Every structure is written in C-alpha cells, then in structure tokens.
MDAnalysis code that builds the backbone (N, CA, C; Angstrom):
import MDAnalysis as mda
import numpy as np

u = mda.Universe.empty(324, n_residues=108, atom_resindex=np.repeat(np.arange(108), 3), trajectory=True)
u.add_TopologyAttr("name", ["N", "CA", "C"] * 108)
u.add_TopologyAttr("resid", np.arange(1, 109))
u.add_TopologyAttr("resname", ["ASP", "ASP", "ALA", "ALA", "ALA", "PRO", "PRO", "PRO", "HIS", "PRO", "GLU", "ALA", "VAL", "ALA", "ILE", "LEU", "GLU", "ALA", "ALA", "ARG", "ARG", "ALA", "ARG", "LEU", "ALA", "GLN", "GLU", "ARG", "ASP", "ALA", "HIS", "LYS", "ALA", "LEU", "GLU", "ARG", "ALA", "THR", "GLU", "GLN", "ARG", "LEU", "ALA", "ALA", "GLU", "ARG", "VAL", "ALA", "ALA", "GLU", "ARG", "GLU", "ALA", "LEU", "ALA", "GLN", "ARG", "ARG", "LEU", "CYS", "GLU", "LEU", "GLN", "ILE", "ILE", "ASP", "ALA", "GLU", "VAL", "PRO", "ALA", "ALA", "ALA", "ALA", "ASP", "ALA", "ALA", "GLY", "ARG", "GLU", "ARG", "GLU", "GLU", "GLN", "ALA", "ASN", "ARG", "ARG", "ALA", "ARG", "ALA", "ASP", "GLN", "GLN", "VAL", "SER", "GLU", "ALA", "THR", "ALA", "ALA", "VAL", "ALA", "ALA", "ALA", "ALA", "ALA", "ALA"])
u.atoms.positions = np.array([
    [-20.636, 0.394, -18.749],
    [-20.764, 1.612, -17.968],
    [-19.511, 2.474, -18.084],
    [-18.333, 1.831, -17.989],
    [-17.089, 2.590, -18.063],
    [-16.935, 3.281, -19.405],
    [-17.431, 2.672, -20.442],
    [-17.310, 3.269, -21.773],
    [-18.173, 4.525, -21.864],
    [-19.261, 4.590, -21.107],
    [-20.151, 5.741, -21.166],
    [-19.657, 6.892, -20.291],
    [-18.718, 6.630, -19.386],
    [-18.224, 7.684, -18.489],
    [-17.421, 8.701, -19.294],
    [-17.612, 9.977, -18.977],
    [-16.847, 11.006, -19.705],
    [-15.368, 10.930, -19.314],
    [-14.505, 11.378, -20.189],
    [-13.073, 11.371, -19.841],
    [-12.815, 12.370, -18.714],
    [-11.791, 12.139, -17.926],
    [-11.510, 13.060, -16.821],
    [-11.135, 14.445, -17.363],
    [-11.483, 15.431, -16.585],
    [-11.205, 16.805, -16.986],
    [-9.685, 17.022, -16.974],
    [-9.129, 17.672, -17.995],
    [-7.671, 17.870, -18.064],
    [-7.102, 18.601, -16.842],
    [-7.832, 19.568, -16.315],
    [-7.338, 20.270, -15.123],
    [-7.270, 19.339, -13.923],
    [-8.260, 18.473, -13.786],
    [-8.263, 17.518, -12.678],
    [-7.087, 16.561, -12.810],
    [-6.831, 16.118, -14.024],
    [-5.699, 15.217, -14.263],
    [-4.395, 15.935, -13.903],
    [-4.268, 17.187, -14.306],
    [-3.060, 17.951, -14.019],
    [-2.889, 18.164, -12.511],
    [-3.978, 18.450, -11.820],
    [-3.910, 18.660, -10.369],
    [-3.495, 17.367, -9.670],
    [-4.082, 16.262, -10.080],
    [-3.724, 14.974, -9.473],
    [-2.264, 14.624, -9.753],
    [-1.816, 14.895, -10.955],
    [-0.420, 14.602, -11.302],
    [0.537, 15.496, -10.502],
    [0.191, 16.756, -10.337],
    [1.025, 17.666, -9.542],
    [1.072, 17.201, -8.086],
    [-0.055, 16.764, -7.570],
    [-0.098, 16.272, -6.188],
    [0.756, 15.009, -6.045],
    [0.695, 14.141, -7.030],
    [1.499, 12.909, -7.001],
    [2.984, 13.255, -7.024],
    [3.375, 14.192, -7.898],
    [4.781, 14.597, -7.983],
    [5.239, 15.242, -6.673],
    [4.373, 16.059, -6.077],
    [4.719, 16.709, -4.811],
    [4.905, 15.669, -3.708],
    [4.030, 14.671, -3.672],
    [4.144, 13.609, -2.666],
    [5.434, 12.829, -2.868],
    [5.764, 12.518, -4.120],
    [6.998, 11.786, -4.402],
    [8.227, 12.620, -4.009],
    [8.163, 13.913, -4.275],
    [9.269, 14.795, -3.893],
    [9.406, 14.842, -2.373],
    [8.271, 14.891, -1.670],
    [8.293, 14.892, -0.203],
    [8.913, 13.606, 0.325],
    [8.514, 12.487, -0.253],
    [9.065, 11.199, 0.180],
    [10.561, 11.152, -0.088],
    [10.981, 11.629, -1.257],
    [12.403, 11.631, -1.608],
    [13.181, 12.507, -0.624],
    [12.644, 13.692, -0.330],
    [13.313, 14.593, 0.616],
    [13.393, 13.973, 2.007],
    [12.327, 13.319, 2.414],
    [12.315, 12.686, 3.737],
    [13.331, 11.550, 3.796],
    [13.427, 10.777, 2.718],
    [14.423, 9.702, 2.681],
    [15.838, 10.274, 2.736],
    [16.067, 11.356, 2.012],
    [17.386, 11.988, 2.038],
    [17.699, 12.503, 3.440],
    [16.714, 13.097, 4.097],
    [16.914, 13.595, 5.461],
    [17.240, 12.438, 6.405],
    [16.548, 11.323, 6.229],
    [16.821, 10.144, 7.053],
    [18.238, 9.645, 6.802],
    [18.643, 9.598, 5.535],
    [19.999, 9.158, 5.214],
    [21.039, 10.092, 5.845],
    [20.811, 11.402, 5.734],
    [21.753, 12.362, 6.319],
    [21.819, 12.193, 7.831],
    [20.662, 12.068, 8.467],
    [20.638, 11.919, 9.925],
    [21.337, 10.625, 10.347],
    [21.125, 9.563, 9.579],
    [21.780, 8.291, 9.890],
    [23.292, 8.424, 9.728],
    [23.729, 9.083, 8.650],
    [25.157, 9.298, 8.444],
    [25.743, 10.136, 9.569],
    [25.013, 11.162, 9.997],
    [25.490, 12.005, 11.100],
    [25.592, 11.208, 12.394],
    [24.594, 10.354, 12.640],
    [24.625, 9.541, 13.857],
    [25.812, 8.587, 13.822],
    [26.039, 7.946, 12.658],
    [27.167, 7.023, 12.548],
    [28.496, 7.756, 12.718],
    [28.591, 8.941, 12.138],
    [29.813, 9.734, 12.296],
    [30.003, 10.119, 13.760],
    [28.926, 10.514, 14.421],
    [29.011, 10.870, 15.838],
    [29.434, 9.665, 16.674],
    [28.934, 8.496, 16.325],
    [29.320, 7.286, 17.062],
    [30.794, 6.963, 16.839],
    [31.271, 7.140, 15.596],
    [32.692, 6.894, 15.321],
    [33.565, 7.863, 16.124],
    [33.197, 9.132, 16.092],
    [33.960, 10.134, 16.840],
    [33.914, 9.810, 18.329],
    [32.746, 9.435, 18.805],
    [32.611, 9.107, 20.230],
    [33.503, 7.921, 20.593],
    [33.533, 6.905, 19.740],
    [34.374, 5.735, 20.009],
    [35.851, 6.118, 19.990],
    [36.233, 6.962, 19.043],
    [37.624, 7.417, 18.986],
    [37.979, 8.222, 20.229],
    [37.082, 9.101, 20.630],
    [37.348, 9.918, 21.819],
    [37.397, 9.065, 23.079],
    [36.525, 8.076, 23.145],
    [36.534, 7.207, 24.315],
    [37.836, 6.407, 24.367],
    [38.286, 5.920, 23.213],
    [39.556, 5.197, 23.178],
    [40.704, 6.116, 23.578],
    [40.680, 7.339, 23.084],
    [41.704, 8.312, 23.451],
    [41.653, 8.604, 24.953],
    [40.451, 8.764, 25.476],
    [40.308, 9.021, 26.915],
    [40.850, 7.843, 27.722],
    [40.594, 6.630, 27.235],
    [41.112, 5.448, 27.941],
    [42.642, 5.409, 27.893],
    [43.212, 5.738, 26.733],
    [44.678, 5.773, 26.634],
    [45.249, 6.830, 27.569],
    [44.612, 7.992, 27.582],
    [45.074, 9.056, 28.477],
    [44.992, 8.618, 29.936],
    [43.905, 7.960, 30.268],
    [43.732, 7.485, 31.637],
    [44.858, 6.527, 32.017],
    [45.184, 5.613, 31.136],
    [46.267, 4.668, 31.418],
    [47.600, 5.385, 31.589],
    [47.877, 6.349, 30.723],
    [49.121, 7.110, 30.825],
    [49.199, 7.839, 32.160],
    [48.100, 8.442, 32.546],
    [48.097, 9.186, 33.805],
    [48.247, 8.267, 35.014],
    [47.691, 7.083, 34.955],
    [47.817, 6.140, 36.064],
    [49.270, 5.725, 36.246],
    [49.983, 5.612, 35.141],
    [51.393, 5.249, 35.222],
    [52.205, 6.393, 35.819],
    [51.885, 7.609, 35.420],
    [52.666, 8.771, 35.851],
    [52.490, 9.054, 37.339],
    [51.272, 9.049, 37.831],
    [51.030, 9.474, 39.212],
    [49.830, 8.732, 39.773],
    [49.932, 8.298, 40.977],
    [48.846, 7.526, 41.582],
    [47.628, 8.390, 41.894],
    [47.780, 9.702, 42.039],
    [46.654, 10.567, 42.356],
    [45.926, 11.089, 41.127],
    [46.558, 11.019, 39.991],
    [45.966, 11.581, 38.778],
    [44.788, 10.752, 38.247],
    [44.768, 9.439, 38.432],
    [43.665, 8.654, 37.854],
    [42.263, 9.108, 38.261],
    [42.104, 9.570, 39.479],
    [40.772, 10.016, 39.899],
    [40.320, 11.204, 39.059],
    [41.205, 12.151, 38.837],
    [40.871, 13.313, 38.005],
    [40.636, 12.875, 36.561],
    [41.440, 11.941, 36.077],
    [41.266, 11.450, 34.702],
    [39.945, 10.698, 34.561],
    [39.573, 9.956, 35.585],
    [38.297, 9.241, 35.533],
    [37.139, 10.222, 35.457],
    [37.249, 11.325, 36.211],
    [36.219, 12.357, 36.122],
    [36.145, 12.919, 34.708],
    [37.307, 13.198, 34.128],
    [37.341, 13.731, 32.756],
    [36.775, 12.715, 31.782],
    [37.129, 11.445, 31.946],
    [36.602, 10.407, 31.066],
    [35.087, 10.283, 31.242],
    [34.622, 10.428, 32.487],
    [33.181, 10.382, 32.747],
    [32.459, 11.525, 32.055],
    [33.049, 12.717, 32.121],
    [32.451, 13.867, 31.424],
    [32.448, 13.631, 29.915],
    [33.537, 13.081, 29.407],
    [33.619, 12.808, 27.968],
    [32.550, 11.788, 27.561],
    [32.384, 10.735, 28.353],
    [31.349, 9.738, 28.040],
    [29.955, 10.358, 28.095],
    [29.737, 11.251, 29.063],
    [28.443, 11.923, 29.159],
    [28.206, 12.785, 27.918],
    [29.226, 13.514, 27.479],
    [29.100, 14.331, 26.270],
    [28.833, 13.444, 25.049],
    [29.511, 12.313, 24.981],
    [29.293, 11.375, 23.871],
    [27.856, 10.856, 23.897],
    [27.376, 10.533, 25.063],
    [25.994, 10.054, 25.187],
    [25.017, 11.137, 24.732],
    [25.303, 12.387, 25.076],
    [24.445, 13.491, 24.636],
    [24.477, 13.634, 23.122],
    [25.667, 13.509, 22.525],
    [25.765, 13.594, 21.061],
    [25.001, 12.444, 20.405],
    [25.144, 11.255, 20.963],
    [24.407, 10.106, 20.418],
    [22.904, 10.332, 20.532],
    [22.468, 10.863, 21.659],
    [21.040, 11.117, 21.860],
    [20.522, 12.127, 20.840],
    [21.319, 13.174, 20.581],
    [20.902, 14.163, 19.565],
    [20.834, 13.518, 18.186],
    [21.820, 12.690, 17.854],
    [21.816, 12.013, 16.551],
    [20.619, 11.066, 16.450],
    [20.331, 10.334, 17.519],
    [19.169, 9.437, 17.520],
    [17.874, 10.231, 17.347],
    [17.799, 11.411, 17.971],
    [16.609, 12.260, 17.834],
    [16.444, 12.688, 16.380],
    [17.560, 13.044, 15.722],
    [17.488, 13.438, 14.316],
    [17.002, 12.279, 13.454],
    [17.478, 11.083, 13.746],
    [17.029, 9.904, 12.995],
    [15.544, 9.677, 13.232],
    [15.101, 9.827, 14.481],
    [13.678, 9.638, 14.795],
    [12.819, 10.649, 14.045],
    [13.275, 11.899, 14.026],
    [12.524, 12.932, 13.327],
    [12.468, 12.662, 11.827],
    [13.589, 12.233, 11.262],
    [13.615, 11.924, 9.839],
    [12.738, 10.715, 9.536],
    [12.733, 9.724, 10.408],
    [11.891, 8.536, 10.234],
    [10.426, 8.938, 10.276],
    [10.085, 9.830, 11.205],
    [8.704, 10.301, 11.290],
    [8.328, 11.067, 10.025],
    [9.265, 11.842, 9.486],
    [8.999, 12.578, 8.251],
    [8.756, 11.624, 7.095],
    [9.539, 10.544, 7.034],
    [9.348, 9.546, 5.971],
    [7.977, 8.907, 6.124],
    [7.610, 8.558, 7.346],
    [6.309, 7.936, 7.573],
    [5.174, 8.899, 7.204],
    [5.339, 10.168, 7.567],
    [4.312, 11.163, 7.252],
    [4.199, 11.357, 5.749],
    [5.340, 11.396, 5.072],
    [5.326, 11.558, 3.620],
    [4.689, 10.343, 2.950],
    [4.985, 9.177, 3.461],
    [4.421, 7.957, 2.880],
    [2.908, 7.898, 3.112],
    [2.468, 8.448, 4.235],
    [1.039, 8.419, 4.555],
    [0.269, 9.485, 3.783],
    [0.979, 10.500, 3.295],
    [0.301, 11.589, 2.597],
    [-0.194, 11.152, 1.238],
])
C-alpha cells in the first residue's frame, strides 16, 4: 500500500519543514529566555545577599556607636529585606514566565 501512495506534494513538505523550523526557533528562544531569567534571578539573589550582609554590618556598627540608633537601623534593614524580597519575587516571576514559554513552545 505504501508503495502505491503518491509522494508528498513539495509545497506541503516545504510548509511542514518551515513549521518545524519555526517551532524549533521558538523552543530555542524560550530556552534562552529561561536562561536569561534564571541568570537575572541568581544575580538578584547575589546582590540581595550582599546588601543584606552590608545592612547587617551597618546595623552592628550603629549598635556600637549609639544605643538608640539600632532601632532606626533595624527599620532600614527591614525595608532593605522587603525590597530584596520584592526583587526576588520579580525574578521568580520572570523565571515562571520563561518556563511557561518553554512549555508552550514544546507543546506547539
């Protein structure tokens, strides 16, 4: 039966090949986006850890200098931690979006 089947039409073959290449390009782009988002999240986490360590050092210095300053420094450190958490959340959102793009590209 297969021997009697006509060969596929050249235009159909070209369309299928173009669709395959487009899907592969989409998957590649989605993987690159995921890699970039992951790198950004890791960089944000490194910066956050450095800032938190700096905030802790500052807090210790202020506690030594004046007994009333630690409360204000703790507030500043709390704000810094909140900002770091927000940056981490944004980076995690980017990773989630890139992961969804990879899944969508793979499903296409």
